C-alpha positions, 0 to 999 in steps of 0.5 A: 584648166577644163572648159565646160560647155553649156548649151543655151535654150536657143542651141548655142554653146557657152565656153565656161573656163571653170575647174570642176575640182574647185567647185567641190574640193577644198584647197586645204584638203589633204591629199589622199593616200595613193594606195587607198581608193578615195570614195570622193573621187569615185563619186566625182567621176560618177556624178560627172558622167551622169550630169555632164552630157558632153561625156557620154551623151545626154541622159534622158531618164531621171532615175539614172541619176541614182547611179551615184548612190552606191558611192554615197554608201561606200563613203558612209561605210568607209569614212563614216559621217564625215565621208558621207557628208563630203560625198553628198557635198561633192554630188550636190555641187556638181549636180547643181552646177551642171543643172544650172548649165543646162546639162544632166537629167534635171535640165530637160524641163522647166526651171521650176520642175528642174529645181524641184526634181533636183531638191528631191534627188538631193534630199533622198541622197542625203537622207539615205547616206546620212542615215546609213552613216548614223547607223554605222556610227551607232553600231561602232559606238555600241561595239566600243561600249561593249568592248569597254564593258568586257574589259571592265568586267575582266578587270573587276574579275581580276580584282575580285580574284585578288581580293579573294586571294587576300581573304584566303591568306588572311583566313589562313593567318587567322587560323594559325593565330587561333590554333596557336592561342588554343595550344599555348593558352587554353591548352595550358590552362586545361593542363593545369586543371588536370594537374590540380585535379590529380592533386585533389584526387590523391587526398585521403580525406575525400568521400566516395562521391567526391572521389568519383566526381574527381575521377570523372572530371579528370577524364573530362579534362583529358578529353577536353585537352585532346579535343583542344589539341585536335582542333588546334591542329585542324585549324593549322597543323604544325607538321605542315610548317615543321616537316612538310605536306607528306607528314601533315597529310598522313597525320590528318588522314589517320585522324580523319579515319578514326573520327569518321570511321571511313577507310582512307587510302593515302597514295603519295610519290616515293619522294614528295619534295617540299613545295612552296608554303602556299601550295602545301597549305592549299593542297592540305585545305583541298584534301581537308574540305573534300574529305569533309564533304565525303563524310557529310554527303557521300555515304561512302565507306572508303576514300582515296587521296593520291598525289602524282606528277604529270609532266610539269604539273602536280595532280591531286585526286580525292575520290570516293565510292558513294552515291555521287552528285546529282546532275542538277547539282553538278550543273550548279558547279559551272554556274557563278555563285551557285556552288557552296562556300567550301567548293568556291574556296577550293577553286579559288585556292587552286586558281590563285596558284595558276591551277585548275579544279575539276569535279567528276561524279556519277552514280558510283562516286565522286572524284575531285582533281586539282592540278598545280603547275610546279616547274617554275616553282621548283626552279625558283626554290632551287635557286 
């Protein structure tokens, strides 16, 4: 029990058996962690020092009452709105009690002046402490919303990548189906047309004009059959499924060179093992798209396609000696939504397999480099 001594106007003392803790600390409040300083206890001590004349002597200057202000700030920062409110409640309780007992900086004047000064003092403390706590709470709320927004964007990005991967898979399946239909249905009908034309051409009752027309149609049908077979293989080369990536690339590079008149050099490891099906189709599509871009945009007479191993990565490189890509166009490659459909498709195919795609260009040509992780996949295939 602490005995508070109050001084009457005539100078006599009043012994008041009061417990200061009971004035401002609820009995149901949980005890503070012994390892963590309690801002309220600090503000209690500071407030008692300022308002209790018996501790360090009478405080004659009202401005010294703001010595508790740092503790209000501390409570607002450490405990937020609740901590600031509790600290203000403690300070208001002690200040009011001590002023009523004739102690502290606001007990030196008339009762009216003391009351007015005390109210102004508590108002300033309340506005400052609660405003700071509100600002801190708003900042924390904004940071939480921003963090949630980032998490939502990451989740949406992952969903978009998954959707893009499924679309690419559906595209490959559709290409495989169309290629099979072209080869098995349209190709067979064109072959039948060629056979019928050969039967008609063997007839002896044709005029010279009819014979020439039959011969021209036979040539056109043969060309049509070749185009259909080429288109079917470009949509989905059967060698890719039957033999593997090496044979499929050799067939495609050879045919591309004949059609485009671009000399393409293919460099492969001495023993290129079979890769997972999704990796082989991705590598083939990257080569196909890159060579198509070289033919359309670079103006290069040569191109090089190479595959090599780098530690636990497979490196695919396609380069030319053309006019290169402009700086503005290169900057668009790093901006979302600014690249073409073909480059986006290449990036997405490589990303789906956990790899990376880089495009390097200058005035002497362009180089596309794709890297695929292969260690885990090889071990999975061996098992």
